[in-house]
N, C-alpha and C positions, 0 to 999 in steps of 0.2 A: 565426964562421960555424959553423952546425950543419947537417948533412945527415941526413935521416931516411928509413929504408927499412922499410916494413911488410911482414910476411909472416904466413902462417898462416890466411888467409881460405879460404873454400870453401863447399861445399853440405853442409848437415846437416839431419837431420829434427828436427822439433819435439821438445823435451825433451833433445836432445843437447848436446854441449859442443864448444867450439873454444878454442884458445889463440892469441891474436895476439901477435906479437913486433914490436918496433920497435928496429932497430939504429941507433945514432947515431954520427956521426963527430965529431971535435973533442975536445980535451983538457978542455973546460970543461963536459962533460955533467953532471957531478955538481952543478953550481951551478944548473942549470935546474929549474924545476917542469915536470912533464910531464903531458900530458893525452891523452885519447882523445875523439874526436868522431865522429859518424856523420851521413850524409846519405842519405836515401831519395829516390827519384825524385820530382820535383815539390815537394820539401820543403826547408826551410832546414837548414843544418848545425846539429846540436844537440849540446850537451855530454853526455858519457857519464860520465867519471871524471877525477880529477886526483890527483896525488901530489906531495908536496913534495920538496925536494932530497935529504933523508935517507931518505925512504921511510917515515918514522914517521907521517906525516899523510896521510890520503886522504879523498876526498869523492866521492859518487856522485849521479847523477840518480836521482830517485825511481823511475823506470821500470826501473832495473836494480839497485837496491839489494837486497842479499841474494842476487843471482844472479851478478853480475860482481865480479871482484876485480882491482884494479890493483896492480902491484908493480914494483920496479926492482932492477937489479943494476948498481951504479955501476962495479964492477970490469970488467964486460962491456959497459958503455955501452949497456945494453938496458933497455927498459921492456916490460912484459907486460900483457895483458888476458885473464884467464881468464874465459870466458863459459860458464856452466852453465844448465841448464833453458831453453834457447833457445826463443824464440817466433817465429812468422812475422813479427810486427811488429818484430823485431830486424833484419830484412833491410835492409841498407844498405851503402854504402861506408864503411868505417871508416878514420879518419885519426888518425895520431899527430902530436902537436904539442909544441913546446918553448917555454917562456916564460922570459924573462930577468927574472923577478920576484924572483929571489934566494931568500929564505928562506920565502916564502909559497906559496900555491896559487893557481891561476888557473882561472876558471870560464867566461869569455866568449871568443868567437872573437877579439875585438880585443885580448885580453891576450896572445896567442901570437905569437911572432916567426918561428917556423920550422914548416913543415908537410911531412909525407910525401906520397907520391903516392896513397896510399889502397889498401885491399885490400877486395875484395868479400866480403861475408858474406850467404849466402842460406839462409833457414830454410824448409823445406817443411813443409806441414801434413799 
């Protein structure tokens, strides 16, 4: 069982930066692929980024590539999402998720086993 708690959301002007954190409980954190998703009002939850168990492999949605960076610290049971050059269209609730896919990465909602409660990110124009 893994419990996930996100933090770091807030209100920021366009062009600004935020760093989201996701603290995980459980001794097996380092074996999970981790991901970030987001959901804007009236829209489906969409993939943002994923990272494999070691942190050496990452993958991003085209909409955030070059602006967002996912990373993890297995010693701290934490995954991060550094968001730079934020745009109003990045406004959404951001969710952290864990996938028991072992050594790969996961890109779809259905591939994830555990979810956090979400943190709101609002980017003003």
